[in-house]
C-alpha positions as CSV (number, residue, x, y, z in Angstrom):
1,F,155.3,74.3,177.3
2,F,155.6,74.0,173.5
3,F,155.1,71.1,171.1
4,F,157.1,69.7,168.2
5,P,154.7,67.1,166.7
6,W,156.8,66.8,163.6
7,F,160.3,66.7,164.8
8,H,162.3,63.4,164.6
9,F,159.2,61.5,163.6
10,S,160.9,59.9,160.6
11,W,158.5,57.0,160.6
12,L,156.0,59.3,159.1
13,L,158.1,59.5,156.0
14,R,157.3,55.9,155.2
15,D,154.2,57.4,153.5
16,E,155.5,58.6,150.1
17,N,152.8,61.2,150.1
18,M,153.4,62.6,153.6
19,K,153.2,66.3,154.0
20,L,154.6,67.2,157.4
21,R,153.3,70.2,159.4
22,T,150.1,70.3,157.3
23,T,146.5,69.1,157.6
24,Y,147.4,66.0,155.5
25,P,145.4,63.2,157.2
26,G,148.4,61.0,157.7
27,F,150.1,63.8,159.7
28,T,147.0,65.0,161.6
29,D,146.2,61.4,162.6
30,A,149.7,61.2,164.1
31,V,149.4,64.5,165.9
32,N,146.0,63.5,167.3
33,T,147.4,60.2,168.6
34,F,150.3,62.1,170.2
35,Y,148.0,64.7,171.8
36,D,145.6,62.1,173.1
37,K,148.5,60.7,175.2
38,L,150.3,64.0,176.1
39,V,147.7,66.6,176.7
40,P,145.7,64.8,179.5
41,K,149.0,64.8,181.4
42,M,149.3,68.6,181.0
43,V,145.8,69.7,181.7
44,P,145.9,69.3,185.5
45,L,149.3,71.1,185.6
46,Q,147.9,74.4,184.2
47,F,148.0,77.5,186.3
48,K,144.3,77.8,186.5
49,K,144.3,74.4,188.2
50,G,147.1,75.3,190.6
51,G,150.0,74.1,188.4
52,P,153.0,75.7,186.9
53,I,152.0,75.9,183.2
54,I,151.1,79.5,182.4
55,A,151.2,79.4,178.6
56,V,151.4,76.9,175.7
57,Q,153.3,77.5,172.5
58,L,151.4,75.9,169.6
59,E,154.3,75.4,167.2
60,N,157.8,76.7,166.6
61,E,158.7,79.0,163.7
62,Y,155.9,77.8,161.5
63,G,156.4,80.9,159.4
64,S,159.6,79.3,158.0
65,Y,157.4,76.6,156.5
66,A,153.8,77.9,156.2
67,V,152.5,75.8,153.3
68,D,149.1,75.1,154.8
69,N,146.9,78.0,155.9
70,N,144.7,75.7,158.0
71,Y,147.4,73.9,159.9
72,M,147.9,76.3,162.8
73,D,144.2,76.5,163.4
74,F,144.1,72.7,163.5
75,V,146.9,72.7,166.2
76,K,145.1,75.3,168.2
77,Q,141.8,73.5,168.1
78,A,143.5,70.2,168.9
79,L,144.8,71.7,172.1
80,L,141.7,73.6,173.1
81,S,139.4,70.6,172.6
82,R,141.5,68.6,175.0
83,G,141.3,71.1,177.8
84,I,144.2,73.5,177.3
85,S,143.0,76.9,178.6
86,E,146.1,78.9,179.3
87,L,147.6,81.7,177.1
88,L,148.4,80.3,173.6
89,L,151.6,81.5,171.8
90,T,153.3,81.3,168.5
91,S,157.0,82.0,167.9
92,D,158.8,83.2,164.8
93,N,161.7,85.2,163.6
94,H,161.2,88.5,161.7
95,E,160.8,86.9,158.3
96,G,158.3,84.3,159.5
97,L,156.2,86.4,161.9
98,K,153.5,87.2,159.3
99,D,152.8,83.6,158.2
100,G,153.5,81.8,161.5
101,G,150.6,83.1,163.6
102,V,147.0,82.3,164.1
103,N,144.1,84.2,165.5
104,G,143.7,83.6,169.2
105,A,147.4,83.2,170.0
106,L,149.9,85.8,171.0
107,R,152.6,86.2,168.3
108,T,156.1,86.3,169.8
109,I,159.4,87.0,168.1
110,N,162.8,85.3,168.0
111,L,166.0,87.5,167.5
112,Q,169.5,88.2,168.5
113,K,170.1,91.8,167.7
114,L,167.5,94.6,167.8
115,K,167.5,95.9,164.2
116,N,165.3,98.8,163.1
117,E,162.9,96.6,161.3
118,D,162.4,94.5,164.5
119,M,161.8,97.6,166.6
120,M,159.1,98.8,164.2
121,L,157.5,95.4,164.1
122,L,157.5,94.9,167.9
123,H,155.2,97.8,168.4
124,F,152.4,95.8,166.6
125,L,152.8,92.9,169.1
126,Q,151.1,93.5,172.4
127,P,152.2,92.4,174.9
128,V,155.7,92.1,173.5
129,M,157.5,88.9,174.1
130,V,161.0,87.9,172.8
131,M,160.4,84.2,172.9
132,E,163.9,83.2,171.8
133,Y,166.6,85.7,172.5
134,W,169.6,83.9,170.9
135,T,172.5,84.2,173.3
136,G,174.8,82.4,170.8
137,W,174.4,80.0,167.9
138,Y,174.9,76.4,166.8
139,D,177.8,75.1,164.8
140,G,177.9,72.9,161.7
141,W,180.6,70.3,161.0
142,G,183.4,72.0,159.1
143,D,182.5,75.5,160.5
144,L,184.2,77.5,163.2
145,H,182.7,77.7,166.7
146,H,180.2,80.6,166.8
147,V,180.5,83.1,169.7
148,F,178.5,86.2,170.5
149,P,180.5,88.7,172.6
150,P,179.1,88.9,176.1
151,E,179.0,92.7,176.1
152,D,176.9,92.7,172.9
153,M,174.5,90.1,174.3
154,V,173.8,91.9,177.6
155,A,173.4,95.2,175.8
156,V,170.5,93.8,173.8
157,V,169.0,92.2,176.9
158,R,169.2,95.5,178.8
159,E,167.5,97.4,176.0
160,I,164.7,94.8,175.7
161,L,164.0,95.1,179.5
162,R,164.3,98.9,179.3
163,Q,161.5,98.9,176.8
164,G,159.2,96.8,179.0
165,M,159.3,93.7,176.9
166,S,159.4,90.2,178.3
167,I,162.3,87.9,177.4
168,N,163.2,84.2,177.3
169,L,166.9,83.3,176.8
170,Y,167.6,80.7,174.1
171,M,169.9,79.1,175.2
172,F,170.4,79.9,178.9
173,H,172.1,76.6,179.4
174,G,174.1,74.8,176.7
175,G,173.3,71.2,175.9
176,T,174.4,68.1,174.0
177,N,173.0,66.3,171.0
178,F,173.7,62.8,172.5
179,G,173.6,59.8,170.1
180,F,172.4,60.7,166.6
181,T,169.9,63.4,167.7
182,S,171.8,66.4,166.1
183,G,169.9,67.8,163.2
184,A,171.1,69.7,160.1
185,V,170.5,73.0,158.2
186,E,170.1,73.8,154.6
187,S,171.3,77.3,154.2
188,P,172.2,77.5,151.4
189,S,173.4,73.9,151.2
190,Y,173.1,70.9,153.5
191,K,175.3,71.0,156.6
192,P,175.0,68.7,159.7
193,I,175.1,70.1,163.2
194,I,177.8,69.0,165.6
195,T,177.3,66.9,168.7
196,S,177.8,69.8,171.2
197,Y,175.0,72.3,171.6
198,D,177.1,74.5,173.9
199,Y,175.7,77.4,171.9
200,D,178.0,79.9,173.6
201,A,175.3,80.1,176.2
202,P,175.6,81.8,179.6
203,L,175.9,78.4,181.2
204,T,178.1,76.0,179.2
205,E,177.3,72.5,177.9
206,D,178.5,71.1,181.2
207,G,177.0,73.8,183.5
208,D,180.0,76.1,184.1
209,Y,179.5,79.8,184.5
210,T,180.7,82.2,181.8
211,P,181.2,86.0,181.5
212,K,177.7,86.1,180.0
213,Y,176.2,84.5,183.1
214,H,177.9,87.0,185.4
215,L,176.9,90.0,183.3
216,L,173.3,88.8,183.3
217,R,173.4,88.2,187.1
218,D,174.6,91.8,187.6
219,L,171.9,93.1,185.3
220,F,169.2,91.2,187.3
221,S,170.8,92.0,190.7
222,R,168.1,94.6,191.6
223,E,166.1,91.5,192.5
224,K,167.4,89.3,195.4
225,L,168.9,86.2,193.7
226,P,169.7,82.9,195.3
227,E,173.3,81.8,195.9
228,M,175.2,80.5,192.9
229,P,175.3,76.6,193.0
230,V,178.8,75.0,193.3
231,I,180.3,74.0,190.0
232,R,180.5,70.3,189.3
233,W,184.1,69.1,189.3
234,K,185.7,68.0,186.0
235,E,188.3,65.2,186.0
236,G,191.0,64.0,183.6
237,Y,191.5,60.3,183.5
238,E,194.1,57.9,182.2
239,A,193.8,57.3,178.5
240,A,191.9,54.2,177.4
241,I,194.1,52.0,175.2
242,M,192.0,50.0,172.7
243,Y,192.8,46.3,173.1
244,Q,190.3,44.6,170.8
245,H,189.0,45.3,167.3
246,L,186.2,44.1,165.1
247,S,185.8,45.0,161.5
248,L,182.4,46.2,160.1
249,W,182.2,43.1,158.0
250,D,182.7,40.8,161.0
251,S,179.9,42.7,162.8
252,L,177.2,42.0,160.1
253,P,176.1,38.6,161.5
254,F,175.1,40.5,164.7
255,L,172.7,42.8,162.9
256,E,169.1,42.1,162.2
257,K,168.6,39.9,159.1
258,P,169.4,41.8,156.0
259,F,166.7,42.9,153.5
260,K,166.9,42.1,149.8
261,S,165.5,44.4,147.2
262,Q,165.7,44.9,143.4
263,T,166.0,48.7,143.9
264,P,167.4,50.9,146.7
265,V,165.2,51.5,149.7
266,N,165.5,54.5,152.0
267,M,166.2,53.7,155.6
268,E,162.7,54.8,156.8
269,N,161.1,52.2,154.6
270,L,163.2,49.3,155.7
271,P,161.3,46.4,157.4
272,V,163.0,46.9,160.8
273,N,162.0,48.2,164.3
274,N,158.6,46.6,164.3
275,G,157.6,48.1,161.0
276,N,158.6,51.6,161.9
277,G,161.8,51.7,159.7
278,Q,165.2,52.9,160.6
279,L,165.4,56.3,162.3
280,Y,169.1,57.1,162.7
281,G,172.6,55.8,162.0
282,Y,174.1,54.0,159.0
283,T,172.7,51.7,156.3
284,L,174.9,49.3,154.3
285,Y,173.9,48.7,150.7
286,E,175.6,45.9,148.8
287,T,175.2,44.7,145.2
288,M,177.3,42.8,142.6
289,I,179.1,44.5,139.8
290,S,181.0,43.0,136.8
291,S,183.0,46.0,135.6
292,G,184.6,49.2,136.7
293,G,183.8,52.7,135.5
294,S,181.9,55.8,136.6
295,L,179.7,55.5,139.7
296,K,177.2,58.4,139.9
297,S,175.1,59.2,142.9
298,G,172.2,60.7,140.9
299,N,171.7,63.0,143.9
300,S,170.3,59.9,145.7
301,I,172.7,59.6,148.7
302,R,171.5,61.0,152.0
303,D,173.8,62.1,153.3
304,R,177.3,60.6,153.1
305,A,178.5,57.2,151.7
306,I,181.8,55.4,152.1
307,V,182.3,53.1,149.1
308,F,184.1,49.8,148.8
309,V,184.7,47.1,146.2
310,D,185.3,43.7,147.7
311,K,185.7,45.5,151.1
312,S,188.5,47.7,149.8
313,F,187.9,51.4,150.1
314,I,187.6,53.4,146.9
315,G,186.1,56.8,148.0
316,V,183.5,58.9,149.7
317,F,180.3,60.5,148.4
318,Q,180.1,63.5,150.7
319,F,177.2,65.9,150.3
320,K,178.1,67.5,146.9
321,T,180.1,64.6,145.5
322,E,178.4,63.3,142.4
323,E,180.8,60.8,140.9
324,L,183.5,58.2,141.9
325,A,185.7,56.0,139.8
326,V,185.3,52.3,140.3
327,P,188.6,50.4,139.4
328,D,188.4,47.6,136.8
329,G,188.6,44.0,138.1
330,K,188.0,40.4,137.1
331,G,184.7,38.7,137.4
332,E,181.9,39.7,139.7
333,R,182.7,41.9,142.8
334,T,180.8,43.3,145.7
335,L,180.1,47.0,145.7
336,S,179.3,48.3,149.2
337,L,178.0,51.7,150.2
338,L,177.9,52.5,153.9
339,V,175.5,55.4,154.0
340,E,175.2,57.7,157.0
341,N,172.2,59.8,158.0
342,C,174.1,62.8,159.2
343,G,171.0,64.6,160.5
344,R,167.6,65.7,159.2
345,V,167.0,69.3,158.3
346,H,164.7,70.8,160.9
347,Y,164.0,74.3,159.6
348,G,162.7,75.6,156.3
349,K,160.7,74.1,153.5
350,T,162.5,70.9,152.9
351,L,161.1,68.8,155.7
352,D,159.3,66.4,153.4
353,L,162.7,65.7,151.7
354,Q,164.4,64.2,154.7
355,R,164.4,60.5,153.8
356,K,167.8,59.0,154.3
357,G,170.0,56.2,152.9
358,L,169.8,55.6,149.2
359,I,166.5,57.3,148.3
360,R,166.6,56.6,144.5
361,D,168.8,54.8,141.9
362,I,172.5,55.1,141.7
363,F,174.3,54.4,138.4
364,L,177.4,52.6,137.2
365,N,178.2,53.6,133.7
366,N,174.8,55.3,133.4
367,K,173.0,52.0,134.2
368,P,171.0,51.8,137.5
369,L,172.3,49.2,139.9
370,R,170.0,46.4,141.0
371,D,169.7,43.5,143.4
372,F,170.7,45.0,146.7
373,T,171.3,43.4,150.1
374,I,170.6,46.0,152.7
375,Y,171.7,46.0,156.4
376,S,170.3,48.4,159.0
377,L,173.2,49.6,161.1
378,D,171.5,52.0,163.5
379,L,173.9,51.1,166.4
380,N,171.0,50.6,168.8
381,P,171.5,49.3,172.3
382,A,170.4,45.7,171.4
383,F,173.0,45.5,168.7
384,I,175.7,46.9,170.9
385,D,174.9,44.3,173.5
386,R,175.1,41.5,170.9
387,L,178.4,42.9,169.6
388,Y,180.2,41.9,172.8
389,R,179.7,38.2,171.7
390,A,181.4,38.8,168.3
391,P,184.8,37.4,167.3
392,W,186.9,40.3,168.4
393,K,190.6,40.3,167.5
394,A,193.4,41.4,169.8
395,L,195.3,44.6,169.1
396,P,197.9,45.8,168.1
397,L,197.3,43.7,165.0
398,A,196.5,46.0,162.0
399,P,192.9,47.0,162.4
400,S,190.4,47.2,159.5
401,F,188.1,50.3,159.0
402,P,185.3,50.9,159.2
403,G,185.3,49.0,162.4
404,F,184.8,48.9,166.2
405,S,187.5,49.3,168.8
406,L,187.1,48.3,172.4
407,G,189.0,49.6,175.5
408,R,188.5,50.3,179.2
409,L,188.5,53.4,181.3
410,F,189.2,53.0,185.0
411,V,187.6,55.5,187.4
412,D,188.9,55.7,190.9
413,G,186.1,56.7,193.3
414,Y,183.0,58.7,192.5
415,P,182.9,59.5,188.7
416,S,183.2,63.1,187.6
417,D,182.4,64.8,184.3
418,T,185.1,64.6,181.7
419,Y,185.7,65.1,178.0
420,V,186.5,62.5,175.4
421,K,189.2,63.5,172.9
422,L,190.4,61.4,170.0
423,P,193.5,62.9,168.3
424,G,194.6,60.7,165.5
425,W,191.1,59.4,164.9
426,S,189.0,60.5,161.8
427,K,185.2,60.2,162.1
428,G,182.8,58.0,164.0
429,V,180.8,57.5,167.1
430,V,181.8,56.9,170.8
431,F,179.9,54.6,173.2
432,I,180.6,54.6,177.0
433,N,179.0,51.7,178.9
434,G,176.7,51.3,175.9
435,Q,175.6,54.9,175.9
436,N,176.0,56.7,172.6
437,L,177.8,60.0,173.3
438,G,177.5,61.2,169.7
439,R,179.6,61.8,166.6
440,Y,183.2,63.0,166.4
441,W,184.8,64.3,163.2
442,H,188.3,65.6,162.8
443,I,187.1,68.5,160.6
444,G,185.7,70.2,163.7
445,P,185.1,72.6,165.1
446,Q,184.4,70.4,168.0
447,Q,187.4,68.3,169.2
448,A,186.0,66.8,172.4
449,L,182.8,65.1,173.5
450,Y,181.2,65.9,176.8
451,L,180.9,62.8,179.0
452,P,178.7,63.4,182.1
453,G,179.9,61.7,185.3
454,P,176.6,59.8,185.8
455,F,177.3,57.9,182.5
456,L,180.4,56.4,184.3
457,N,180.8,53.7,186.9
458,G,183.3,53.7,189.7
459,G,185.9,51.1,188.5
460,I,185.9,49.6,185.0
461,N,184.0,51.3,182.1
462,E,183.7,50.0,178.6
463,V,184.8,52.3,175.8
464,L,183.6,51.4,172.4
465,V,184.4,53.4,169.3
466,F,183.0,53.0,165.8
467,E,185.6,54.5,163.4
468,E,185.0,55.0,159.7
469,H,188.5,55.6,158.4
470,E,191.6,55.6,160.6
471,A,192.5,55.5,164.3
472,D,195.2,56.1,166.8
473,L,193.7,53.4,169.1
474,K,194.0,55.6,172.2
475,V,191.1,57.6,173.7
476,L,191.9,60.5,176.0
477,F,189.8,61.8,178.9
478,E,190.6,65.4,179.9
479,D,189.1,68.0,182.2
480,S,188.3,70.7,179.7
481,P,186.2,71.1,176.6
482,D,187.5,71.9,173.1
483,L,184.9,73.4,170.8
484,G,187.4,74.5,168.3
485,M,188.6,77.8,166.8
486,T,186.0,80.6,167.2
487,V,184.4,83.2,165.0
488,D,182.2,86.1,166.1
489,I,178.6,86.1,165.0
490,Q,177.9,88.9,162.6
């Protein structure tokens, strides 16, 4: 078992002085509360007590952060004092190995290719454990789909085993960042990660075998292996035709009561979710303007904002965009910014900078805007349920975007896995029977969302799509994935 006491805990960022993954009291208090609940469940499952837990990893790649020399010892003592007695581990790549360890815990390494510097370093680790052998890689929106040739992968695995090292494959089975759970990277600039976490792993996102799997099975065949499980059937279904539409603006009465503030407030500090702030999704900021001119982000938008004047689209602040032109007009008008949290960076030294929404002032003609009305649009299940009572309009009347479109998928018999494809749509989120499948975005590489059969019902299924820009108003369900054009990992 390994622990991520800092990951996705955005409510900690409500504290403007928060220092994640350090011995800052606000963070250690949260870790202690977490461990008080978790560790007592783990203690009786340890190997020494007859259970399956043979080792516990303290943290993950702390060497990439490593801003507090006392932190790893705090984590170690927090586990030991609560009864953890199995082998303790740390896990880092080559660059972080020096700073990510702690006395009393075995240092293990993460890698993909056995480079000379890795081989030299591994001799100082005894016993040698490759904790994360990267069988592939993740993809960012706007990238190509990363693949690692099967022959190259198995050659490294064979050499690791030949040298008597232990190995753990990351990933062995691909996965999915359902909902808004995908993170982001900042190398060298911000890039959000796609919904699929197929990772070019030996088993695909939906559990299919790949050439990597068969090569690994051949490599391990000196041991008697169980029979290979039967692959789950994939099904293509009739397209869902969207028959109702609801604009973003008509959905606002079904959100929680908006919050008013003189200055922008980041989503984590909004007074929602029982005082825990907003975790994921979108936040809508509205204020009044009396002129056109230059709207500047001031590097305050996290991460992407669609901008409107009196509900008319004028442009997008996307990652590096710093300025938009606001057209002139008569009298006071409403300026709206729909800001999306595209994913928090989970690696490196910028963890404390992951507040989302409008995190500081934005400027019109070099003057900071004031008097905001702020809506939390996290698309949570309670909101989705309320949305069905909204005043939907029948299609094919011209829809308004951003907005919600509603359709139905019919499944005859027992549901099978399938893939949601949205050609002609631009960017948004898909819900099936209220379950958030995740983001789609025409820039790719991913062009289909994995929909597991258990998310479906036999008979009628509700298909709800939140689209930001434009739509074909037809959703396809096909029997094969589409992760986009590929590029070999170098």
